[in-house]
ROTIVEX-709654 format. One line per field, with one value per residue (C-alpha): residue number from 1; residue in one letter; x, y, z. Coordinates in steps of 0.1 Angstrom, whole numbers. Layout:
num <- c(NUM, ...)
residuo <- c(a, ...)
u <- c(X, ...)
v <- c(Y, ...)
w <- c(Z, ...)
END
This chain:
num <- c(1, 2, 3, 4, 5, 6, 7, 8, 9, 10, 11, 12, 13, 14, 15, 16, 17, 18, 19, 20, 21, 22, 23, 24, 25, 26, 27, 28, 29, 30, 31, 32, 33, 34, 35, 36, 37, 38, 39, 40, 41, 42, 43, 44, 45, 46, 47, 48, 49, 50, 51, 52, 53, 54, 55, 56, 57, 58, 59, 60, 61, 62, 63, 64, 65, 66, 67, 68, 69, 70, 71, 72, 73, 74, 75, 76, 77, 78, 79, 80, 81, 82, 83, 84, 85, 86, 87, 88, 89, 90, 91, 92, 93, 94, 95, 96, 97, 98, 99, 100, 101, 102, 103, 104, 105, 106, 107, 108, 109, 110, 111, 112, 113, 114, 115, 116, 117, 118, 119, 120, 121, 122, 123, 124, 125, 126, 127, 128, 129, 130, 131, 132, 133, 134, 135, 136, 137, 138, 139, 140, 141, 142, 143, 144, 145, 146, 147, 148, 149, 150, 151, 152, 153, 154, 155, 156, 157, 158, 159, 160, 161, 162, 163, 164, 165, 166, 167, 168, 169, 170, 171, 172, 173, 174, 175, 176, 177, 178, 179, 180, 181, 182, 183, 184, 185, 186, 187, 188, 189, 190, 191, 192, 193, 194, 195, 196, 197, 198, 199, 200, 201, 202, 203, 204, 205, 206, 207, 208, 209, 210, 211, 212, 213, 214, 215, 216, 217, 218, 219, 220, 221, 222, 223, 224, 225, 226, 227, 228, 229, 230, 231, 232, 233, 234, 235, 236, 237, 238, 239, 240, 241, 242, 243, 244, 245, 246, 247, 248, 249, 250, 251, 252, 253, 254, 255, 256, 257, 258, 259, 260, 261, 262, 263, 264, 265, 266, 267, 268, 269, 270, 271, 272, 273, 274, 275, 276, 277, 278, 279, 280, 281, 282, 283, 284, 285, 286, 287, 288, 289, 290, 291, 292, 293, 294, 295, 296, 297, 298, 299, 300, 301, 302, 303, 304, 305, 306, 307, 308, 309, 310, 311, 312, 313, 314, 315, 316, 317, 318, 319, 320, 321, 322, 323, 324, 325, 326, 327, 328, 329, 330, 331, 332, 333, 334, 335, 336, 337, 338, 339, 340, 341, 342, 343, 344, 345, 346, 347, 348, 349, 350, 351, 352, 353, 354, 355, 356, 357, 358, 359, 360, 361, 362, 363, 364, 365, 366, 367, 368, 369, 370, 371, 372, 373, 374, 375, 376, 377, 378, 379, 380, 381, 382, 383, 384, 385, 386, 387, 388, 389, 390, 391, 392, 393, 394, 395, 396, 397, 398, 399, 400, 401, 402, 403, 404, 405, 406, 407, 408, 409, 410, 411, 412, 413, 414, 415, 416, 417, 418, 419, 420, 421, 422, 423, 424, 425, 426, 427, 428, 429, 430, 431, 432, 433, 434, 435, 436, 437, 438, 439, 440, 441, 442, 443, 444, 445, 446, 447, 448, 449, 450, 451, 452, 453, 454, 455, 456, 457, 458, 459, 460, 461, 462, 463, 464, 465, 466, 467, 468, 469, 470, 471, 472, 473, 474, 475, 476, 477, 478, 479, 480, 481, 482, 483, 484, 485, 486, 487, 488, 489, 490, 491, 492, 493, 494, 495, 496, 497, 498, 499, 500, 501, 502, 503, 504, 505, 506, 507, 508, 509, 510, 511, 512, 513, 514, 515, 516, 517, 518, 519, 520, 521, 522, 523, 524, 525, 526, 527, 528, 529, 530, 531, 532, 533, 534, 535, 536, 537, 538, 539, 540, 541, 542, 543, 544, 545, 546, 547, 548, 549, 550, 551, 552, 553, 554, 555, 556, 557, 558, 559, 560, 561, 562, 563, 564, 565, 566, 567, 568, 569, 570, 571, 572, 573, 574, 575, 576, 577, 578, 579, 580, 581, 582, 583, 584, 585, 586, 587, 588, 589, 590, 591, 592, 593, 594, 595, 596, 597, 598, 599, 600, 601, 602, 603, 604, 605, 606, 607, 608, 609, 610, 611, 612, 613, 614, 615, 616, 617, 618, 619, 620, 621, 622, 623, 624, 625, 626, 627, 628, 629, 630, 631, 632, 633, 634, 635, 636, 637, 638, 639, 640, 641, 642, 643, 644, 645, 646, 647, 648, 649, 650, 651, 652, 653, 654, 655, 656, 657, 658, 659, 660, 661, 662, 663, 664, 665, 666, 667, 668, 669, 670, 671, 672, 673, 674, 675, 676, 677, 678, 679, 680, 681, 682, 683, 684, 685, 686, 687, 688, 689, 690, 691, 692, 693, 694, 695, 696, 697, 698, 699, 700, 701, 702, 703, 704, 705, 706, 707, 708, 709, 710, 711, 712, 713, 714, 715, 716, 717, 718, 719, 720, 721, 722, 723, 724, 725)
residuo <- c(m, n, c, k, n, c, h, s, d, q, v, t, k, n, g, f, v, r, s, k, q, r, y, r, c, k, s, c, s, c, n, f, v, s, g, e, g, t, d, k, t, l, v, s, w, f, c, f, d, e, e, p, s, k, p, c, s, v, i, s, l, q, a, i, d, k, y, d, a, l, a, f, g, q, d, a, l, g, k, w, s, t, a, s, n, d, n, t, r, t, q, t, k, e, q, l, t, q, n, p, a, q, e, i, v, p, g, q, f, m, m, m, a, a, v, y, l, d, k, t, v, t, i, y, r, d, g, e, v, y, a, s, y, t, i, e, k, p, f, d, f, l, s, s, p, y, l, q, l, v, i, g, p, i, k, l, s, p, n, h, a, k, s, f, k, g, k, i, k, d, v, r, i, y, a, q, a, l, t, q, e, e, i, k, g, l, k, p, n, e, p, s, s, i, q, p, f, s, w, f, d, f, s, k, d, g, w, p, d, d, q, t, g, r, f, p, e, i, k, n, g, g, v, r, k, e, n, p, k, d, g, y, v, i, f, d, q, d, n, r, c, l, n, t, m, d, s, e, a, v, r, i, a, r, d, f, r, q, r, l, m, d, d, p, t, r, p, t, y, h, l, v, n, s, e, g, d, g, d, r, n, y, s, a, d, p, n, f, f, v, y, w, k, g, q, y, h, f, g, y, m, n, k, g, d, e, y, a, f, g, h, y, t, s, t, d, l, v, h, w, r, r, r, k, d, c, g, l, g, s, g, g, c, g, t, g, g, t, i, i, t, k, d, g, k, k, v, i, f, v, g, i, f, g, g, r, a, s, y, i, e, s, s, d, e, n, l, e, e, w, s, k, p, i, d, i, q, v, p, q, e, a, l, d, a, d, y, w, i, f, w, d, p, d, a, w, v, e, g, d, y, y, y, v, y, s, g, s, h, a, g, h, p, f, d, k, r, p, g, s, g, s, w, y, k, e, p, t, l, m, r, s, k, d, f, k, n, w, e, f, l, g, k, f, m, t, k, d, l, p, g, l, d, r, q, d, y, s, c, t, d, f, f, k, l, g, h, k, q, m, k, l, l, i, s, h, s, w, g, a, r, y, y, l, g, e, w, k, d, n, k, f, t, p, d, f, h, a, k, m, s, w, s, w, n, p, d, k, e, p, v, y, w, v, p, k, t, y, l, t, p, d, g, r, r, v, a, m, t, l, l, r, a, k, f, g, n, t, l, w, s, a, t, f, s, l, p, w, e, l, s, l, p, d, d, g, i, l, r, i, k, p, v, r, e, l, e, r, l, r, y, n, e, t, v, e, s, d, m, v, v, k, a, g, e, k, c, r, l, k, e, i, l, g, d, t, v, e, l, n, v, t, i, k, p, t, e, a, r, d, f, g, v, k, v, l, c, d, k, g, n, q, n, g, l, n, i, f, y, s, a, g, e, k, k, i, s, v, r, d, e, k, e, t, i, d, p, d, t, s, t, r, a, y, a, d, a, p, f, e, l, k, e, g, e, d, l, n, l, r, i, f, i, d, k, p, i, v, e, v, f, i, n, d, r, q, a, a, v, q, r, h, l, h, k, p, e, d, v, g, i, c, l, h, s, e, g, g, d, l, k, a, d, v, t, g, w, k, m, a, a, s, s, q, w)
u <- c(27, 11, 26, 39, 28, -8, -13, -22, -15, -5, 32, 60, 96, 121, 156, 175, 189, 217, 206, 169, 142, 130, 94, 76, 40, 21, -5, 17, 52, 66, 97, 102, 120, 105, 107, 104, 94, 122, 132, 118, 125, 117, 116, 109, 112, 115, 133, 143, 131, 160, 191, 177, 185, 170, 169, 140, 128, 114, 99, 97, 81, 70, 55, 49, 84, 103, 111, 132, 136, 154, 166, 188, 209, 197, 228, 254, 252, 245, 244, 218, 213, 187, 177, 162, 151, 181, 203, 197, 196, 217, 253, 280, 296, 327, 306, 287, 319, 322, 288, 292, 280, 248, 249, 215, 202, 168, 141, 161, 143, 161, 153, 165, 159, 168, 169, 168, 180, 184, 210, 223, 211, 219, 211, 207, 209, 194, 199, 236, 249, 253, 262, 260, 264, 252, 230, 226, 188, 163, 128, 96, 77, 55, 39, 33, -4, 8, 26, 24, 40, 53, 65, 82, 94, 118, 90, 56, 67, 65, 103, 106, 81, 105, 100, 110, 105, 101, 81, 75, 63, 60, 65, 63, 72, 80, 78, 110, 146, 147, 179, 199, 186, 150, 155, 169, 139, 114, 98, 79, 41, 43, 34, 61, 61, 66, 35, 43, 33, 21, 22, 13, 13, 10, 3, -32, -64, -69, -33, -39, -50, -28, -30, -27, -54, -30, -35, -71, -67, -42, -37, -27, -8, -9, 6, -10, -11, -7, -23, -44, -23, 11, 28, 39, 27, 42, 56, 59, 68, 90, 60, 41, 35, 17, 11, -11, -31, -23, -31, -56, -84, -97, -73, -78, -88, -63, -34, -46, -48, -13, 2, -13, 1, 35, 38, 64, 52, 16, 7, -10, -30, -35, -67, -56, -78, -81, -76, -65, -33, -37, -49, -80, -90, -77, -85, -85, -102, -120, -157, -178, -173, -205, -218, -250, -269, -240, -212, -187, -189, -158, -160, -136, -134, -127, -124, -132, -152, -165, -161, -179, -172, -151, -168, -157, -175, -161, -175, -143, -123, -96, -110, -126, -148, -151, -186, -202, -192, -216, -229, -226, -243, -243, -223, -192, -188, -166, -157, -186, -203, -225, -254, -280, -315, -332, -356, -327, -342, -317, -281, -275, -243, -240, -216, -211, -226, -222, -210, -241, -249, -268, -270, -277, -294, -295, -313, -303, -283, -250, -254, -250, -281, -281, -305, -297, -284, -311, -304, -302, -323, -296, -311, -310, -292, -263, -262, -261, -233, -199, -181, -202, -193, -204, -171, -163, -194, -198, -231, -243, -275, -280, -312, -341, -318, -297, -266, -246, -212, -194, -157, -136, -105, -82, -70, -72, -57, -88, -109, -113, -132, -117, -93, -93, -56, -68, -103, -113, -144, -151, -167, -204, -233, -270, -296, -329, -355, -366, -336, -358, -362, -328, -319, -286, -266, -238, -201, -192, -163, -162, -125, -94, -61, -30, -13, -40, -64, -50, -51, -81, -108, -112, -125, -138, -151, -167, -175, -173, -142, -138, -147, -140, -153, -129, -127, -107, -98, -70, -54, -39, -4, -3, -24, -43, -48, -73, -88, -101, -126, -160, -193, -220, -250, -242, -207, -173, -146, -112, -86, -60, -47, -21, -10, -14, 5, 42, 51, 61, 63, 91, 69, 69, 32, 18, 11, -17, -46, -83, -90, -126, -140, -170, -183, -183, -212, -190, -183, -148, -139, -122, -104, -88, -69, -56, -19, -3, 28, 36, 44, 46, 29, 9, -22, -37, -42, -45, -35, -53, -40, -46, -77, -69, -87, -88, -94, -90, -84, -87, -51, -63, -36, -49, -43, -38, -35, -42, -75, -74, -90, -56, -45, -66, -39, -11, 6, 40, 47, 85, 100, 135, 138, 164, 185, 214, 226, 259, 264, 274, 265, 237, 221, 204, 174, 181, 147, 124, 126, 104, 83, 49, 53, 41, 67, 61, 93, 98, 130, 138, 147, 182, 208, 212, 209, 194, 180, 155, 149, 159, 137, 140, 178, 203, 227, 251, 223, 223, 198, 168, 141, 153, 127, 144, 138, 160, 160, 177, 153, 123, 110, 104, 119, 113, 139, 152, 187, 198, 235, 229, 198, 179, 188, 151, 143, 158, 142, 136, 105, 107, 87, 97, 70, 72, 74, 88, 93, 82, 107, 113, 90, 96, 97, 70, 70, 43, 56, 35, 56, 35, 58, 69, 45, 58, 32, 44, 25, 46, 34, -2, 5, 19, 17, 38, 39, 64, 71, 104, 110, 135, 149, 131, 161, 164, 141, 165, 156, 181, 182, 207, 218, 240, 253, 245, 235, 200, 179, 150, 123, 109, 79, 71, 43, 40, 9, -16, -27, -62, -67, -86, -53)
v <- c(-231, -197, -162, -150, -115, -118, -155, -161, -196, -181, -186, -198, -209, -181, -195, -201, -179, -194, -229, -222, -223, -189, -182, -153, -144, -136, -116, -92, -97, -106, -128, -152, -183, -215, -221, -194, -159, -141, -120, -85, -49, -19, 16, 51, 86, 113, 143, 154, 188, 191, 172, 141, 141, 106, 73, 70, 48, 56, 21, -9, -43, -58, -91, -92, -88, -92, -63, -51, -14, 10, 31, 62, 67, 35, 14, 40, 78, 96, 65, 43, 6, -22, -23, -56, -73, -82, -71, -106, -91, -60, -54, -60, -30, -35, -35, -4, 16, 12, 27, 63, 91, 108, 145, 158, 186, 197, 197, 177, 145, 112, 76, 48, 11, -22, -54, -88, -115, -149, -141, -110, -75, -45, -9, 16, 54, 72, 40, 35, 8, 22, -11, -48, -77, -112, -125, -160, -164, -143, -140, -144, -113, -111, -145, -137, -133, -106, -84, -47, -18, 9, 44, 68, 49, 19, -4, -2, 1, 28, 25, 35, 64, 88, 90, 104, 142, 154, 146, 114, 111, 73, 41, 6, -30, -56, -93, -99, -87, -59, -54, -22, -13, -19, 3, 31, 28, 35, 69, 83, 86, 66, 29, 5, -24, -48, -48, -39, -61, -29, 8, 40, 69, 101, 123, 109, 122, 90, 89, 68, 39, 11, 12, -26, -32, -54, -35, -24, -7, 19, 39, 75, 89, 126, 125, 151, 170, 208, 212, 186, 190, 183, 152, 142, 139, 157, 142, 175, 161, 133, 113, 109, 75, 56, 19, -7, -31, -68, -82, -107, -89, -121, -144, -181, -187, -214, -193, -162, -183, -197, -163, -151, -181, -177, -140, -137, -102, -112, -115, -147, -140, -102, -94, -87, -74, -104, -89, -57, -41, -7, 9, -10, -20, 7, 2, 30, 41, 15, 26, 3, -23, -38, -70, -81, -113, -134, -120, -92, -70, -50, -25, -1, 24, 5, 14, -14, -5, 24, 37, 16, -4, -35, -59, -88, -109, -131, -150, -149, -118, -140, -158, -135, -140, -115, -103, -83, -46, -23, 10, 3, 28, 54, 80, 75, 74, 87, 77, 76, 59, 29, 22, -4, 12, 14, -14, -36, -41, -22, -12, 24, 38, 76, 92, 114, 100, 120, 149, 151, 144, 111, 75, 40, 11, -26, -54, -87, -112, -106, -69, -73, -55, -18, 10, 39, 70, 88, 125, 138, 169, 191, 218, 253, 264, 242, 254, 290, 283, 295, 267, 238, 213, 177, 159, 123, 118, 93, 81, 65, 57, 72, 70, 80, 97, 91, 113, 123, 139, 158, 163, 191, 197, 228, 241, 207, 208, 194, 223, 247, 275, 310, 315, 278, 279, 293, 280, 262, 244, 228, 194, 197, 175, 170, 145, 130, 106, 93, 99, 124, 155, 168, 191, 210, 210, 232, 227, 192, 202, 227, 233, 218, 211, 233, 227, 207, 233, 232, 194, 181, 159, 131, 95, 98, 71, 82, 58, 52, 35, 28, 59, 82, 90, 84, 103, 81, 97, 107, 138, 136, 146, 125, 94, 77, 97, 100, 122, 112, 133, 140, 137, 158, 177, 168, 184, 167, 182, 166, 164, 142, 136, 111, 99, 62, 60, 62, 42, 58, 42, 50, 79, 94, 87, 73, 36, 32, 48, 52, 29, 17, 0, -20, -33, -71, -91, -98, -61, -56, -26, -40, -19, -25, 0, 2, -4, 20, -1, 2, -32, -22, -38, -67, -86, -74, -37, -34, -49, -42, -44, -73, -67, -48, -48, -13, -7, 21, 9, 32, 45, 63, 47, 33, -4, -19, -56, -82, -99, -133, -150, -148, -176, -200, -197, -209, -243, -258, -239, -236, -221, -208, -196, -182, -167, -145, -119, -102, -65, -58, -93, -109, -141, -160, -182, -218, -232, -203, -188, -180, -153, -164, -166, -150, -142, -135, -120, -111, -92, -88, -55, -46, -18, -20, 12, -2, -37, -57, -82, -85, -105, -116, -116, -133, -159, -133, -117, -87, -70, -77, -55, -42, -38, -22, -1, 29, 36, 70, 83, 65, 51, 19, 18, -4, 1, -15, -28, -34, -25, -7, 12, -7, 10, 12, 36, 67, 65, 38, 30, 33, 36, 56, 55, 71, 45, 42, 12, 16, 8, -29, -36, -63, -54, -76, -77, -95, -96, -109, -116, -121, -123, -86, -72, -71, -58, -52, -47, -34, -41, -36, 2, 9, -6, -2, -18, -19, -37, -55, -70, -99, -129, -162, -176, -145, -157, -156, -140, -128, -108, -80, -56, -25, -11, -41, -78, -90, -121, -131, -157, -163, -183, -187, -202, -209, -191, -208, -188, -174, -160, -181, -187)
w <- c(-358, -350, -352, -319, -328, -342, -336, -373, -386, -420, -415, -437, -431, -436, -431, -399, -371, -351, -360, -351, -377, -386, -397, -414, -408, -440, -421, -401, -417, -383, -383, -354, -344, -329, -292, -266, -278, -260, -291, -290, -298, -276, -293, -280, -295, -268, -254, -220, -207, -184, -172, -154, -117, -110, -129, -154, -182, -217, -221, -197, -199, -166, -156, -118, -103, -135, -158, -187, -190, -215, -186, -182, -151, -133, -136, -144, -139, -172, -193, -209, -200, -201, -165, -152, -120, -99, -129, -145, -180, -175, -184, -158, -140, -162, -194, -182, -180, -218, -225, -238, -216, -229, -235, -227, -249, -235, -261, -287, -297, -300, -305, -283, -290, -273, -294, -277, -301, -284, -257, -273, -263, -284, -275, -303, -301, -331, -351, -342, -319, -284, -266, -272, -247, -240, -212, -197, -197, -216, -203, -224, -215, -245, -238, -201, -191, -166, -192, -186, -206, -184, -195, -171, -141, -142, -129, -112, -75, -48, -46, -83, -81, -98, -135, -169, -173, -208, -240, -258, -294, -299, -281, -296, -291, -318, -312, -331, -331, -357, -376, -376, -410, -399, -369, -390, -413, -384, -382, -352, -355, -388, -394, -402, -427, -398, -376, -339, -311, -294, -305, -288, -313, -292, -321, -326, -310, -292, -280, -249, -271, -282, -320, -322, -296, -277, -244, -242, -208, -198, -167, -171, -141, -150, -185, -208, -240, -240, -274, -292, -324, -306, -318, -283, -247, -217, -185, -167, -133, -122, -108, -141, -155, -182, -178, -193, -172, -173, -207, -194, -175, -158, -141, -138, -102, -96, -109, -89, -57, -63, -68, -36, -17, -33, -25, 3, 13, 18, 55, 65, 97, 95, 75, 39, 11, -11, -45, -62, -72, -54, -87, -97, -62, -39, -2, 24, 57, 78, 79, 100, 126, 139, 154, 136, 139, 152, 129, 131, 101, 91, 62, 46, 17, -14, -50, -74, -105, -84, -49, -23, 9, 10, 35, 56, 82, 110, 140, 159, 149, 134, 104, 79, 48, 20, 13, -15, -16, 2, -12, -48, -70, -42, -61, -40, -3, 25, 61, 85, 115, 120, 144, 149, 151, 185, 176, 165, 130, 108, 105, 94, 80, 81, 57, 27, -5, -37, -16, 5, 42, 39, 51, 38, 56, 55, 74, 57, 77, 59, 53, 16, 4, 11, 3, -20, -1, 19, 25, 61, 66, 82, 104, 91, 123, 114, 78, 91, 116, 102, 121, 107, 80, 74, 76, 85, 107, 136, 149, 181, 201, 236, 254, 231, 207, 176, 177, 146, 151, 124, 123, 108, 88, 86, 52, 36, 1, -16, -2, -31, -13, -14, 14, 22, 33, 66, 65, 97, 111, 144, 154, 159, 170, 162, 174, 164, 178, 145, 121, 102, 124, 136, 164, 161, 194, 183, 190, 202, 224, 252, 245, 229, 246, 241, 208, 192, 179, 144, 140, 119, 134, 109, 110, 146, 168, 201, 230, 268, 280, 317, 337, 308, 273, 245, 212, 189, 156, 132, 119, 85, 97, 129, 121, 149, 181, 210, 237, 271, 289, 303, 284, 300, 288, 251, 254, 255, 277, 271, 298, 281, 246, 231, 197, 188, 156, 163, 132, 99, 65, 39, 25, 61, 65, 98, 95, 120, 101, 110, 140, 142, 173, 184, 218, 216, 231, 262, 268, 253, 232, 201, 175, 141, 118, 83, 80, 55, 52, 15, -2, -39, -69, -53, -61, -28, -19, 19, 52, 85, 120, 144, 165, 197, 230, 245, 282, 307, 343, 374, 369, 338, 315, 282, 278, 243, 238, 211, 215, 231, 200, 183, 206, 185, 158, 180, 176, 184, 216, 223, 255, 260, 296, 320, 292, 301, 276, 284, 278, 242, 230, 210, 221, 192, 201, 194, 189, 181, 147, 117, 99, 110, 147, 180, 206, 243, 256, 292, 301, 339, 354, 344, 345, 308, 288, 256, 252, 232, 204, 168, 145, 109, 113, 89, 100, 114, 135, 112, 88, 110, 126, 159, 187, 217, 248, 255, 293, 288, 261, 277, 244, 225, 190, 160, 134, 102, 109, 73, 69, 36, 25, -2, -35, -44, -16, 0, 34, 60, 79, 117, 149, 180, 208, 242, 269, 304, 326, 362, 390, 391, 362, 336, 299, 282, 244, 226, 190, 161, 130, 100, 69, 64, 91, 127, 152, 188, 221, 249, 285, 272, 273, 239, 204, 173, 138, 110, 78, 71, 37, 42, 24, 30, 49, 73, 101, 131, 164, 189, 222, 227, 254, 258, 291, 313, 314, 312, 319, 298, 291, 257, 246, 209, 189, 152, 139, 116, 86, 89, 54, 29, 11)
END
């Protein structure tokens, strides 16, 4: 028998608790019972700085999707409760009505404690019983290898971003159920006779450190001390957070793999970053997309132990293998452009390393060994130009020259120059024959189009498409967008512009983010983007779009369609044809359903006003994701059809993209459902993407129509997973 707190074997029997043998540890004085270690005590000393307007927590325990939190306002307005996942260990609504309302006195410190003893939970306020109730099934958090301590929000999740606002003196966890007398005897910032399981004393100089050493790594989300001698830390905004990292730094590979496979929100045939929780392995802008020695290489900004490039390779644009990070030891990197040298011997990535205009190069088969950053000798003429800045460069080879383009941004918040609120630069161009001696060519564009001159030019990709030149890029407010125009005498003259990201996540950010392209060996222009879809606290930190094929036929209308290689994943083809949907009704598909499927839906010309497809529906054809065309508004929409807004979020994700059917034209929807990700291609002329978190059983698909009948044909395929697991 070992102690559940310090794991010492110096334990002795110490009576019984509810017919269970009780033990006392001679090393740390912890009392515990045999069996599961579900007994625990959570304690926090704190004060509010103002009347809380949103739910918050002063101490939470979390193990993946499970959590216990000593929360205020989460389950009952103005009251304390022990919040938990799915309310499995929380009071009932009737019980919550008996909890006393809490009078908030700003600046007045108080102590709250929650004691879990077998199936009884007791909440204490300043040592007095506040509430007591029983639960059906306690959870053993303290033995979980995924245990995290969270202070501020209810749990680690984008949907629980709002946090405690005030001051905290002391937070601690005990691996036993303390008595009321023991709780009354506790003092903030002072040790107790019973050794805590974990203890954060915020009066000490090393206040972020766990005094027990239980949690060696903690993430500080903006929590601070105003004065070093203060006996507390300050949560001065309601997005502040302190949380420990998982208690085991290295996961057993088999367990890690199983968790990925069991995650219902993890896509299976979209490219997904294979590890990271968004904090220790943050993934962002795609950086390079290049075909080198028989493999496609796809890289993106990635923060592991340091900023570098995450890196995948593929031979078919569908199945991807994770490679070593690129650019390690480079001092940090930004978005840039990739070329193959004129002699075909090297790959060069041009970017910003350590804040300098520079590049790295590689020549090995898998592009895993890269040089240290090499500075670009920027011409003095560029440095003297008041409109020049080296920002999100692109690079290409044309004739005898290497070209390096530099973007711009307007009044970006991280620019600290005086007067940066109105500071503005312009895209520029320089060229070199040897990548050493550079010629400054001045401004890249002869003009901008009306209404676009104050959008930034970031993450640019410049290439020929059909009979035009395309400048594919993002602005930070709009996401992906593009220009079409003429490239002549080293100047670009745009004559058309359009947005590409019409999808918005719950944080009102564009979902399609930083498209990068490459010309395949057979001459297709293929693009992939980051999807900023927001999934919460996962073991993987990024999802990327399906590979698109971009083309520009003689009619000048951009075509966007999924690459044909995705057809390799199809199996179990099912056809439901000649379907008739009456106005105002829904027609559920009988044979085609699922959350890892591809649909090819063709709807014949109709007089209907609004019509389309709902996917991931429940048995009543409700709560799905609605993909529909509005003839009157001339747009395609992708919207969450849940009857009630998820209590964890105040906004819904949506997509509204301009689109108009021609006279007598079918509506063709190619819909790729990949767990919560739904990516849609509309008549090869528009694309949209959205997430839809759903229950495992909600996999129905139905057609619907308003204002007229419609006829439709649907072909569906199951889609095989392309991820490693």
